[in-house]
Backbone bond lengths (Angstrom), bond angles and torsions (degrees), N, CA, C in turn:
res aa  C-N    CA-C-N  psi(-1)  N-CA   C-N-CA  omega(-1)  CA-C   N-CA-C  phi
1 X - - - 1.464 - - 1.469 110.92 -
2 X 1.306 118.71 147.62 1.419 123.14 -177.45 1.487 110.74 -67.85
3 X 1.334 118.82 148.70 1.476 119.87 172.74 1.502 110.71 -57.31
4 X 1.363 121.29 141.45 1.457 124.11 -179.93 1.576 112.61 -50.63
5 X 1.335 115.71 -33.04 1.422 118.23 -175.36 1.549 113.78 -69.06
6 X 1.356 115.03 -19.37 1.451 120.69 -178.02 1.517 113.91 -101.07
7 X 1.358 117.15 -1.03 1.416 121.77 178.45 1.515 112.98 -77.15
8 X 1.331 117.23 161.93 1.388 120.99 172.04 1.489 110.83 -68.49
9 X 1.296 119.71 163.52 1.503 122.52 179.94 1.453 110.57 -60.58
10 X 1.382 118.50 -41.18 1.516 120.83 -175.57 1.537 108.21 -67.41
11 X 1.369 116.17 -42.71 1.458 119.13 -178.09 1.521 108.05 -66.00
12 X 1.298 116.57 -38.69 1.496 117.98 -179.47 1.459 111.72 -65.90
13 X 1.378 118.69 -34.62 1.436 120.63 178.54 1.523 110.35 -68.72
14 X 1.304 117.14 -37.99 1.495 120.12 179.78 1.538 109.00 -66.84
15 X 1.322 117.48 -41.40 1.428 118.77 179.61 1.525 111.56 -63.68
16 X 1.359 116.91 -37.01 1.440 121.24 179.53 1.518 109.30 -64.73
17 X 1.288 117.91 -42.78 1.466 123.62 179.13 1.511 110.05 -63.95
18 X 1.341 116.96 -45.61 1.470 119.80 -178.36 1.527 108.35 -66.72
19 X 1.303 117.71 -33.51 1.501 120.19 178.50 1.569 109.64 -65.36
20 X 1.301 117.28 -43.14 1.462 121.87 179.98 1.569 106.93 -60.34
21 X 1.298 117.50 -46.37 1.435 120.77 -176.65 1.555 110.07 -66.99
22 X 1.335 116.74 -36.69 1.496 118.98 177.35 1.552 108.92 -67.23
23 X 1.278 119.42 -45.79 1.436 123.24 177.95 1.526 110.52 -59.28
24 X 1.403 118.19 -40.85 1.417 121.19 -178.54 1.522 114.29 -65.26
25 X 1.356 114.66 -21.20 1.437 121.06 174.50 1.482 112.73 -76.47
26 X 1.360 118.30 -13.38 1.444 124.12 -174.28 1.492 113.84 -108.22
27 X 1.373 117.33 -21.39 1.469 120.90 -173.03 1.517 108.73 -156.00
28 X 1.313 115.08 170.27 1.457 121.54 -179.63 1.538 106.68 -61.69
29 X 1.366 116.74 122.97 1.471 121.67 -178.05 1.551 113.51 -53.62
30 X 1.351 114.36 -38.75 1.467 120.53 -177.97 1.604 113.00 -63.05
31 X 1.335 113.51 -18.04 1.461 119.38 -176.78 1.562 113.17 -98.47
32 X 1.372 112.33 -0.81 1.491 115.89 -179.88 1.593 107.80 -75.27
33 X 1.299 114.46 124.43 1.416 119.85 177.04 1.525 116.03 -99.36
34 X 1.333 119.60 156.60 1.420 119.87 178.66 1.561 109.29 -65.00
35 X 1.301 116.34 -27.83 1.485 121.49 178.26 1.635 107.64 -65.62
36 X 1.194 115.82 -44.51 1.483 122.38 179.53 1.531 111.14 -64.59
37 X 1.378 115.65 -41.21 1.415 118.25 176.86 1.521 111.61 -62.47
38 X 1.336 113.43 -49.98 1.452 118.41 -177.84 1.561 112.40 -61.25
39 X 1.341 116.59 -39.51 1.481 121.10 177.92 1.513 110.54 -63.07
40 X 1.344 115.77 -39.40 1.497 120.02 -176.86 1.543 108.78 -68.18
41 X 1.395 115.80 -32.17 1.430 119.58 -178.82 1.568 114.53 -86.58
42 X 1.377 111.73 -13.83 1.490 116.22 -176.50 1.523 112.75 76.90
43 X 1.352 116.45 30.69 1.513 119.93 177.64 1.503 107.79 -127.69
44 X 1.295 117.70 176.73 1.448 123.78 177.71 1.537 109.12 -89.29
45 X 1.323 119.63 158.71 1.439 123.03 175.74 1.558 108.81 -60.63
46 X 1.280 118.06 -36.09 1.400 121.86 175.98 1.567 116.12 -56.32
47 X 1.288 111.65 -36.53 1.516 117.87 174.78 1.469 109.97 -64.15
48 X 1.351 119.58 -39.45 1.470 120.59 177.98 1.553 110.81 -63.42
49 X 1.256 115.34 -45.88 1.473 120.70 -174.36 1.520 112.81 -72.62
50 X 1.349 115.66 -7.11 1.492 116.50 171.13 1.581 111.84 -70.77
51 X 1.352 112.49 -23.08 1.430 118.13 -174.66 1.597 108.16 -107.99
52 X 1.268 119.18 -31.43 1.448 122.38 -177.64 1.525 110.51 -129.67
53 X 1.274 117.35 112.40 1.499 122.79 -175.65 1.554 111.30 -58.49
54 X 1.282 115.58 -37.52 1.481 119.47 -178.21 1.515 110.50 -138.58
55 X 1.309 114.39 165.66 1.525 118.06 173.97 1.529 110.49 -59.89
56 X 1.325 116.06 -37.64 1.525 119.93 178.86 1.541 109.17 -57.01
57 X 1.295 117.07 -43.68 1.431 123.36 -179.42 1.567 109.79 -58.63
58 X 1.362 113.84 -44.87 1.396 117.76 -179.54 1.549 112.36 -64.57
59 X 1.329 113.14 -42.41 1.494 119.07 179.15 1.496 110.00 -61.20
60 X 1.328 119.28 -39.95 1.412 124.61 178.09 1.561 110.62 -61.61
61 X 1.335 112.74 -43.31 1.469 117.75 178.87 1.549 112.54 -63.72
62 X 1.345 114.26 -35.86 1.471 116.91 177.06 1.528 111.71 -62.94
63 X 1.362 113.91 -43.28 1.470 119.79 -177.13 1.542 108.27 -68.23
64 X 1.318 118.98 -34.91 1.435 120.98 174.93 1.543 111.40 -63.22
65 X 1.303 115.88 -43.51 1.472 123.30 178.79 1.544 108.85 -58.82
66 X 1.335 116.37 -48.71 1.445 121.52 -178.26 1.526 109.10 -63.46
67 X 1.297 118.78 -44.81 1.445 122.80 -179.70 1.492 112.44 -58.50
68 X 1.270 118.31 -52.43 1.491 125.25 -179.96 1.530 110.95 -58.60
69 X 1.380 116.33 -47.56 1.459 117.39 -171.63 1.549 106.40 -77.06
70 X 1.296 121.54 -41.31 1.442 121.47 179.99 1.543 112.73 -60.05
71 X 1.309 116.11 -51.43 1.447 120.09 -178.18 1.537 111.34 -66.06
72 X 1.306 117.79 -36.62 1.525 120.09 176.62 1.533 108.02 -63.09
73 X 1.348 117.94 -41.38 1.427 119.93 179.89 1.490 113.61 -66.53
74 X 1.321 116.89 -38.71 1.465 124.34 177.38 1.566 108.87 -63.29
75 X 1.356 114.52 -47.56 1.471 119.68 -179.64 1.568 111.82 -60.47
76 X 1.336 114.01 -42.65 1.498 117.00 179.90 1.539 109.82 -67.85
77 X 1.351 118.66 -38.44 1.454 121.13 177.10 1.539 111.93 -62.06
78 X 1.346 118.60 -44.10 1.415 124.95 176.99 1.468 113.29 -61.17
79 X 1.320 118.79 -42.36 1.460 124.74 -176.05 1.515 110.16 -66.68
80 X 1.270 119.46 -31.07 1.465 123.01 -178.06 1.484 113.25 -82.67
81 X 1.301 121.66 -5.04 1.432 124.39 -171.98 1.599 107.71 -91.91
82 X 1.343 112.81 157.92 1.499 119.65 -172.66 1.516 112.48 -92.03
83 X 1.340 119.47 -11.64 1.452 122.17 -177.04 1.473 109.92 -156.72
84 X 1.402 121.62 166.42 1.450 119.74 178.57 1.570 113.56 -59.71
85 X 1.336 116.44 -42.08 1.484 117.48 179.41 1.515 109.38 -61.07
86 X 1.340 115.75 -45.52 1.460 118.10 178.60 1.536 112.29 -64.05
87 X 1.305 117.23 -31.94 1.514 121.86 175.00 1.577 108.54 -61.56
88 X 1.316 115.32 -48.98 1.456 117.47 179.07 1.537 110.82 -62.79
89 X 1.253 117.64 -41.78 1.524 119.21 176.02 1.438 111.65 -58.62
90 X 1.359 118.40 -47.10 1.433 123.16 178.12 1.529 114.78 -60.49
91 X 1.338 115.13 -40.82 1.479 121.29 175.68 1.517 110.99 -63.82
92 X 1.333 117.37 -42.74 1.480 123.36 178.87 1.528 111.54 -59.82
93 X 1.285 113.24 -50.05 1.500 117.49 -175.91 1.499 108.29 -73.07
94 X 1.309 121.32 -32.53 1.410 123.87 179.82 1.520 112.58 -69.55
95 X 1.369 115.29 -34.01 1.494 118.13 179.18 1.556 105.25 -71.52
96 X 1.311 118.93 -40.33 1.493 119.27 178.27 1.515 111.05 -60.63
97 X 1.335 116.75 -43.72 1.488 118.74 178.66 1.512 111.51 -61.53
98 X 1.362 117.97 -37.87 1.426 123.99 179.31 1.561 111.83 -60.95
99 X 1.287 114.13 -43.84 1.437 120.69 -178.86 1.516 111.43 -71.37
100 X 1.431 114.15 -40.85 1.501 115.56 177.94 1.487 110.80 -62.91
101 X 1.364 117.15 -31.86 1.413 120.99 -178.39 1.551 111.70 -78.03
102 X 1.328 116.80 -24.92 1.504 122.55 -177.59 1.542 109.24 -133.49
103 X 1.315 118.72 70.14 1.447 122.24 -176.94 1.582 114.30 -58.89
104 X 1.350 114.86 -21.39 1.452 117.42 175.90 1.445 115.72 -68.73
105 X 1.344 119.10 -21.64 1.420 125.82 -172.88 1.570 110.11 -65.14
106 X 1.324 119.57 -54.23 1.458 119.10 -179.72 1.489 113.11 -61.20
107 X 1.343 114.84 -34.56 1.496 117.61 -177.18 1.565 107.99 -67.19
108 X 1.303 116.29 -35.90 1.470 119.04 -179.92 1.567 108.07 -74.68
109 X 1.341 117.96 -41.55 1.414 120.26 178.21 1.518 111.35 -57.77
110 X 1.316 120.27 -53.73 1.456 125.53 -178.98 1.506 108.84 -60.06
111 X 1.311 117.77 -38.44 1.490 120.80 -179.57 1.493 109.90 -64.58
112 X 1.343 118.20 -45.29 1.422 120.92 -175.23 1.539 111.95 -69.44
113 X 1.350 116.42 -35.55 1.463 122.15 -176.49 1.511 109.17 -74.19
114 X 1.327 119.41 -19.95 1.475 122.07 177.38 1.509 114.50 -79.57
115 X 1.329 117.79 -13.24 1.453 121.97 -177.83 1.504 106.67 -66.66
116 X 1.375 116.41 136.01 1.502 123.06 179.33 1.510 107.72 -74.67
117 X 1.357 116.82 -35.45 1.480 117.06 -178.67 1.528 109.58 -87.95
118 X 1.368 114.44 163.73 1.435 120.49 -179.44 1.453 108.58 -89.84
119 X 1.297 121.80 114.63 1.477 125.22 177.80 1.519 107.32 -111.19
120 X 1.337 117.05 157.90 1.481 119.34 177.02 1.535 112.15 -55.37
121 X 1.339 118.00 -39.71 1.480 121.78 179.62 1.537 109.27 -65.00
122 X 1.354 117.61 -43.08 1.439 120.70 -179.31 1.498 110.51 -63.30
123 X 1.345 118.33 -42.46 1.449 121.87 179.43 1.559 110.83 -63.36
124 X 1.340 114.20 -35.86 1.492 119.22 179.00 1.549 106.85 -67.26
125 X 1.306 121.03 -42.36 1.403 121.15 176.62 1.486 114.74 -66.51
126 X 1.280 118.15 -32.07 1.499 118.83 176.20 1.544 110.95 -71.67
127 X 1.358 114.16 -36.23 1.479 119.30 178.87 1.518 109.05 -67.81
128 X 1.291 117.80 -36.60 1.482 121.18 176.72 1.564 111.05 -60.56
129 X 1.307 115.15 -47.72 1.447 119.06 177.80 1.477 112.81 -60.19
130 X 1.349 114.26 -43.70 1.551 120.07 178.61 1.478 109.64 -59.51
131 X 1.415 119.49 -47.21 1.472 119.71 -178.99 1.505 112.70 -65.76
132 X 1.337 115.78 -35.14 1.454 121.51 178.37 1.477 109.47 -62.20
133 X 1.325 117.24 -45.92 1.481 123.33 -178.31 1.588 110.22 -63.79
134 X 1.298 115.82 -40.16 1.461 119.91 179.54 1.496 110.60 -66.36
135 X 1.307 120.37 -36.70 1.468 124.80 176.22 1.545 109.75 -62.14
136 X 1.337 113.18 -47.36 1.472 120.15 -177.53 1.572 109.83 -61.74
137 X 1.313 116.09 -46.00 1.466 120.23 178.48 1.467 114.14 -59.13
138 X 1.338 116.54 -38.97 1.438 121.95 178.03 1.543 111.15 -62.46
139 X 1.401 115.37 -44.55 1.469 119.58 178.73 1.506 110.68 -65.58
140 X 1.334 117.24 -38.93 1.507 123.63 -179.24 1.510 107.51 -62.17
141 X 1.327 116.14 -46.32 1.490 118.92 -179.37 1.518 111.47 -63.88
142 X 1.308 117.64 -35.78 1.456 121.04 172.73 1.520 111.96 -60.81
143 X 1.301 113.25 -40.74 1.488 118.68 178.57 1.489 113.37 -64.26
144 X 1.358 116.29 -31.98 1.478 121.75 177.08 1.542 106.85 -69.26
145 X 1.336 119.65 -46.95 1.456 123.32 179.06 1.485 114.71 -57.12
146 X 1.334 117.98 -37.43 1.446 119.27 -176.05 1.566 114.28 -94.62
147 X 1.387 112.59 0.79 1.452 114.76 174.31 1.547 115.37 89.09
148 X 1.319 114.06 6.76 1.483 117.31 178.48 1.508 113.91 -85.47
149 X 1.318 115.57 -34.26 1.483 122.99 -176.32 1.532 108.33 -109.34
150 X 1.396 112.07 141.01 1.451 117.32 178.52 1.498 112.34 -52.00
151 X 1.312 116.30 131.34 1.470 119.04 -179.27 1.547 115.02 -67.30
152 X 1.297 115.55 -19.16 1.442 119.06 -178.84 1.502 111.02 -93.54
153 X 1.368 119.37 1.27 1.413 121.29 -176.17 1.543 112.08 -67.84
154 X 1.338 116.47 135.65 1.471 122.87 175.83 1.567 105.54 -76.28
155 X 1.302 119.24 106.53 1.482 121.70 -175.30 1.473 109.96 -65.25
156 X 1.383 120.41 -39.31 1.452 120.66 -177.86 1.543 108.46 -64.39
157 X 1.323 118.94 -44.53 1.432 121.45 -176.54 1.587 110.76 -68.89
158 X 1.361 114.97 -34.48 1.452 119.61 176.97 1.517 111.40 -65.85
159 X 1.320 116.57 -36.00 1.474 122.40 178.54 1.477 110.65 -68.63
160 X 1.349 116.85 -43.81 1.481 122.23 176.94 1.545 110.04 -57.79
161 X 1.330 115.98 -45.67 1.410 122.06 -178.07 1.516 109.18 -63.41
162 X 1.336 117.89 -43.99 1.491 122.20 -179.28 1.488 109.54 -57.44
163 X 1.303 117.36 -50.06 1.494 122.40 -176.28 1.532 107.28 -67.50
164 X 1.328 118.64 -38.28 1.449 122.01 178.75 1.475 113.91 -62.08
165 X 1.402 114.57 -34.09 1.527 120.33 -179.79 1.554 104.89 -63.40
166 X 1.336 115.33 -50.01 1.448 117.41 -177.47 1.565 110.15 -61.03
167 X 1.319 116.93 -43.83 1.506 119.78 -178.19 1.519 109.11 -60.98
168 X 1.354 116.06 -46.06 1.449 118.51 179.50 1.510 113.78 -61.00
169 X 1.345 116.14 -41.79 1.462 118.19 179.14 1.536 109.47 -65.48
170 X 1.250 114.49 -41.14 1.510 118.88 177.30 1.522 112.06 -59.42
171 X 1.332 116.23 -46.84 1.420 120.99 -178.46 1.511 112.12 -63.92
172 X 1.330 117.66 -39.59 1.483 120.73 177.84 1.562 110.17 -65.17
173 X 1.341 114.51 -40.41 1.450 118.21 -179.09 1.532 111.89 -68.46
174 X 1.380 116.40 -33.23 1.458 118.62 175.13 1.511 112.16 -67.31
175 X 1.377 115.49 -37.95 1.480 120.43 178.92 1.534 108.39 -64.85
176 X 1.279 116.47 -45.62 1.459 120.12 -174.25 1.529 111.93 -75.61
177 X 1.379 117.00 -22.06 1.442 120.98 -179.10 1.489 111.16 83.35
178 X 1.326 120.42 11.69 1.428 123.81 -175.76 1.576 110.37 -124.49
179 X 1.322 114.95 82.39 1.534 118.47 -177.14 1.484 111.07 -61.34
180 X 1.347 118.35 -31.39 1.455 120.14 -177.68 1.514 112.79 -66.08
181 X 1.329 119.20 -17.66 1.456 120.25 -177.90 1.538 108.68 -68.20
182 X 1.328 119.06 -16.18 1.456 119.11 175.27 1.461 113.02 -62.80
183 X 1.346 115.36 -41.45 1.451 122.83 -177.66 1.558 110.79 -59.22
184 X 1.285 112.65 -34.45 1.515 116.88 -177.63 1.518 109.40 -79.45
185 X 1.320 117.20 -40.98 1.474 119.52 -174.77 1.501 112.25 -82.80
186 X 1.303 120.28 -21.81 1.473 123.46 -175.54 1.521 116.68 -53.28
187 X 1.372 123.88 -53.18 1.384 124.64 -176.15 1.591 110.34 -61.90
188 X 1.275 118.44 -41.12 1.496 119.89 -179.05 1.445 110.45 -65.87
189 X 1.370 116.16 -39.84 1.466 119.97 179.60 1.479 110.58 -64.68
190 X 1.329 119.10 -45.96 1.436 119.95 -178.96 1.539 110.44 -64.58
191 X 1.361 117.53 -33.28 1.470 118.26 179.70 1.505 111.91 -59.66
192 X 1.372 118.47 -35.49 1.436 122.51 177.92 1.532 109.77 -68.50
193 X 1.310 118.18 -43.45 1.418 124.67 174.29 1.482 111.77 -55.35
194 X 1.318 116.91 -49.37 1.472 122.33 -176.03 1.545 108.28 -61.62
195 X 1.282 119.37 -39.68 1.472 119.82 179.78 1.529 111.23 -65.40
196 X 1.260 116.25 -26.66 1.439 121.45 -179.64 1.523 115.42 -77.02
197 X 1.374 116.00 -32.48 1.436 122.34 -173.49 1.529 111.97 -101.66
198 X 1.338 119.17 -22.01 1.408 122.50 -172.95 1.578 110.81 -74.08
199 X 1.328 113.92 157.15 1.482 118.83 174.44 1.535 108.46 -66.34
200 X 1.317 113.37 135.53 1.485 117.90 -175.67 1.528 108.17 -80.21
201 X 1.308 115.72 133.68 1.485 121.18 -179.37 1.491 110.98 -68.12
């Protein structure tokens, strides 16, 4: 790989964001310093601040990166499915894969959402969850129309439960220190959810 100093500004920004996520998977995100980020990248702190005026700007950029990539992955998973239920299953398993690939992401998300004050990164995390919920509600409504999902199902509540399942699975994996366990537990967990939302035979 080219030295960071010789990369384009956009590539250097992406490497900076990926470095933050990598470090967040190894330590408390709130304890990550710009000095540690620069050292990990092999650049000076001054080089970082040419792209991000403050650490808050960098954290916001990280959350934007997460939001774009996670939602794009969910959309792609849903598009490739044969039915609304299969779309939800694909989204669920795709989200788990995303977190397993980037364990620093949930640690940063949980950290940002715990802040009492409203920061740009926290607002970005809140917007991500809102957009995620809206996507799920749309798929659930499609499921109702085609007769796969119970017509009396509360779509908002079902979307909250869906996201809560992922978050609970992630939290347990973080506690155990085994992020890969999500891949094993995911299909069985979604099967229980599916039985709850599907039209009863």
